C-alpha positions in Angstrom: -7.3 -3.0 3.6 -10.9 -3.9 3.3 -11.0 -6.2 6.3 -12.4 -9.3 4.6 -12.1 -12.5 6.6 -9.8 -14.5 6.9 -7.2 -12.0 5.6 -4.8 -9.9 7.7 -6.8 -6.7 7.3 -9.8 -8.4 9.0 -7.6 -9.7 11.8 -6.1 -6.3 12.5 -9.3 -4.5 12.4 -11.0 -7.1 14.5 -8.3 -6.8 17.3 -8.4 -3.0 17.1 -12.2 -2.6 17.2 -12.7 -5.3 19.8 -10.0 -3.8 22.0 -11.7 -0.4 21.8 -15.1 -2.0 22.7 -13.5 -3.9 25.6 -11.7 -0.8 26.9 -14.9 1.2 26.6 -16.9 -1.5 28.5 -14.4 -2.1 31.3 -13.2 1.5 31.9 -16.4 3.3 31.5 -15.4 5.0 28.2 -18.5 4.6 26.0 -17.1 6.8 23.4 -14.6 4.1 22.5 -17.5 1.8 21.6 -18.9 4.4 19.4 -15.6 5.0 17.8 -15.3 1.3 17.1 -18.8 1.3 15.5 -17.7 4.3 13.4 -14.6 2.4 12.3 -16.7 -0.6 11.2 -19.0 1.7 9.2 -16.0 3.4 7.6 -14.6 0.0 6.7 -17.8 -0.9 5.0 -17.8 2.3 3.1 -14.3 1.9 2.0 -15.1 -1.7 0.8 -17.5 -0.1 -1.7 -14.7 2.0 -3.1 -12.3 -1.0 -3.3 -14.8 -3.0 -5.1 -15.4 -0.3 -7.6 -11.6 -0.4 -8.5 -11.7 -4.2 -8.8 -14.7 -4.0 -11.1 -13.0 -1.3 -13.3 -9.9 -3.4 -13.5 -11.4 -6.8 -14.3 -15.1 -6.4 -15.4 -15.4 -3.2 -17.4 -14.0 -2.9 -20.9 -11.2 -0.4 -21.0 -10.0 1.9 -23.7 -7.3 0.1 -25.7 -5.6 3.4 -26.7 -2.3 4.6 -25.3 -2.4 6.5 -22.0 -0.7 9.9 -21.9 1.3 10.6 -18.8 2.4 14.1 -18.0 6.2 14.7 -17.9 6.0 15.9 -14.2 4.5 12.6 -13.2 7.1 10.6 -15.1 9.9 12.6 -13.4 8.4 12.1 -10.0 8.0 8.4 -10.5 11.5 8.0 -11.8 12.9 10.0 -8.8 11.0 7.9 -6.3 12.0 4.7 -8.1 15.7 5.7 -7.9 15.5 6.6 -4.3 13.8 3.2 -3.4 16.4 1.3 -5.4 19.3 3.1 -3.8 17.9 2.9 -0.3 17.2 -0.8 -0.9 20.5 -1.8 -2.5 22.7 0.5 -0.4 21.0 1.1 3.0 24.1 2.0 4.9 24.0 5.8 4.6 20.4 6.0 5.9 21.0 3.3 8.7 24.3 4.4 10.1 23.3 7.6 12.0 20.3 6.0 13.8 22.4 2.9 14.7 25.1 5.1 16.4 22.5 6.6 18.8 22.7 5.3 22.3 20.2 2.5 23.1 18.5 4.8 25.7 17.4 7.0 22.7 15.2 4.1 21.4 13.2 3.7 24.6 10.4 6.1 25.5 12.0 6.7 28.9 14.5 7.9 30.1 14.9 10.7 27.5 18.0 10.9 25.5 18.8 14.5 26.3 19.3 15.4 30.0 17.7 18.8 29.7 14.4 17.1 28.5 14.5 14.8 31.5 15.0 17.7 33.9 12.1 19.6 32.3 9.8 16.7 32.5 10.5 16.3 36.2 9.7 20.0 36.8 13.3 21.1 37.5 15.0 23.9 35.9 17.7 22.5 33.6 19.8 23.5 30.8 17.8 25.3 28.2 14.6 25.2 30.2 12.3 28.3 30.7 11.5 29.2 34.3 8.1 30.6 35.0 
């Protein structure tokens, strides 16, 4: 997440920011270069926060006492854990409905529902509103 070379976060941020600068230079969109600069600055700021967490975990001495966790937090964690375990061990209920959809629904075009296709072409179709 911090974007430290040679890790994956650095590679993804490098590709993203260099593509923004390249598109800004070749297509005359100067604001994309400024957006990339802003992204680099934000990455540097986020690195400061990440390093504070690492320092708190490994360098600073912690309180050896027991940590009190509210009941609501415990319930939320247990419910999320149960959902992740059920979805991971038994994925069929969540995967079956999308897998039954026709393959054309997975692509961006043509649209899955004919009335949307007619609306996007400017024709009056089923369920469209005429002006």
